[in-house]
C-alpha positions as CSV (number, residue, x, y, z in Angstrom):
1,M,1.0,-67.8,-141.2
2,N,1.5,-65.4,-138.5
3,H,-0.4,-62.5,-137.2
4,K,1.6,-60.0,-139.0
5,A,1.3,-61.9,-142.3
6,R,-2.7,-61.7,-142.0
7,M,-2.4,-57.8,-140.9
8,D,-0.2,-57.6,-144.2
9,T,-3.4,-59.4,-145.8
10,L,-5.8,-57.0,-144.7
11,T,-3.8,-53.8,-145.5
12,R,-3.2,-55.2,-149.0
13,L,-6.9,-55.4,-149.3
14,E,-7.8,-52.3,-148.0
15,T,-5.5,-50.8,-150.2
16,T,-6.8,-52.8,-152.9
17,I,-10.4,-52.0,-152.3
18,A,-9.5,-48.0,-152.0
19,Q,-8.1,-48.4,-155.6
20,R,-11.1,-50.0,-157.0
21,L,-13.6,-47.6,-155.5
22,A,-12.4,-45.3,-158.3
23,A,-12.2,-48.0,-161.0
24,S,-14.8,-48.4,-163.7
25,P,-17.8,-50.5,-162.7
26,E,-17.6,-52.5,-165.9
27,T,-14.0,-53.8,-165.0
28,S,-14.2,-54.0,-160.9
29,Y,-16.8,-55.5,-158.7
30,V,-15.7,-53.0,-156.1
31,A,-16.6,-50.4,-158.3
32,K,-20.1,-51.9,-159.4
33,L,-21.1,-51.9,-155.7
34,H,-19.5,-48.4,-155.2
35,A,-22.0,-47.1,-157.9
36,K,-24.7,-49.0,-156.6
37,G,-24.6,-46.8,-153.4
38,L,-24.2,-47.1,-149.9
39,A,-27.4,-49.0,-149.1
40,K,-26.2,-51.8,-151.6
41,I,-23.1,-52.5,-149.9
42,A,-24.6,-52.4,-146.6
43,Q,-27.2,-55.1,-147.9
44,K,-24.1,-57.0,-148.8
45,V,-22.6,-56.9,-145.5
46,G,-26.0,-58.2,-144.3
47,E,-26.2,-60.9,-146.8
48,E,-22.8,-62.1,-146.1
49,A,-23.4,-62.0,-142.2
50,T,-26.7,-64.3,-142.7
51,E,-24.7,-66.8,-145.3
52,T,-22.1,-67.0,-142.5
53,V,-24.5,-67.6,-139.6
54,I,-25.9,-70.5,-142.1
55,A,-22.6,-72.0,-142.8
56,A,-21.7,-72.2,-139.3
57,L,-25.1,-73.8,-138.0
58,A,-24.6,-76.3,-141.0
59,G,-21.5,-77.5,-139.7
60,D,-19.4,-77.2,-142.9
61,E,-15.9,-75.9,-142.3
62,A,-15.1,-74.9,-145.4
63,E,-18.1,-73.1,-146.4
64,L,-18.0,-71.4,-143.2
65,V,-14.4,-70.1,-144.2
66,G,-15.7,-68.7,-147.8
67,E,-18.7,-67.0,-146.1
68,A,-16.5,-65.5,-143.6
69,A,-14.0,-64.3,-146.3
70,D,-16.9,-62.9,-148.0
71,L,-18.1,-61.3,-144.8
72,I,-14.8,-59.8,-144.1
73,F,-14.5,-58.6,-147.7
74,H,-17.9,-56.7,-148.0
75,L,-17.2,-55.4,-144.7
76,M,-14.2,-53.8,-145.3
77,V,-15.9,-52.7,-148.9
78,L,-18.3,-50.8,-146.7
79,L,-15.8,-49.6,-144.5
80,G,-13.8,-48.1,-147.1
81,E,-17.0,-46.4,-148.7
82,K,-17.4,-44.7,-145.5
83,R,-13.8,-43.8,-145.4
84,V,-13.2,-45.7,-142.1
85,P,-9.7,-46.4,-142.1
86,L,-9.3,-50.6,-140.9
87,D,-6.7,-48.9,-138.3
88,R,-9.4,-47.1,-136.5
89,V,-11.3,-50.7,-136.2
90,L,-8.3,-52.6,-135.0
91,A,-7.6,-49.6,-132.6
92,E,-11.0,-50.0,-131.0
93,L,-10.4,-54.1,-130.6
94,D,-7.3,-53.0,-129.0
95,R,-8.8,-50.8,-126.5
96,R,-11.4,-53.4,-125.8
97,E,-8.6,-56.2,-125.1
98,G,-8.6,-57.2,-121.9
99,V,-12.2,-55.6,-121.1
100,S,-14.9,-58.2,-120.2
101,G,-17.4,-58.4,-123.3
102,L,-20.0,-58.0,-120.5
103,D,-18.5,-54.7,-118.8
104,E,-17.7,-53.5,-122.5
105,K,-21.6,-54.1,-123.3
106,A,-22.6,-52.3,-120.3
107,S,-20.3,-49.3,-120.9
108,R,-21.6,-48.6,-124.3
109,S,-25.3,-48.8,-122.8
110,A,-24.5,-46.2,-120.0
């Protein structure tokens, strides 16, 4: 699968999440999270991040892939909840491209 196809996957996911935020909590997991509020969604992102770290340390690639997918999904739900378009995040990554991670981090603390 090429880069564009993967971006299409994220774009489709973003669209689906936006639609499901307005759905019934009885029929949609995203709507159920939305109904529980921002704090619950943020908590889920934290839980999935922790599970991703645990899977990485355990060395099971399949588990890591699954947890990474869960993390990306929940992060996109959080972005959708806050109405932050994925394009904004991608633009920030583009801005950082070619910049040393150490230099970029230092510029944020200056």
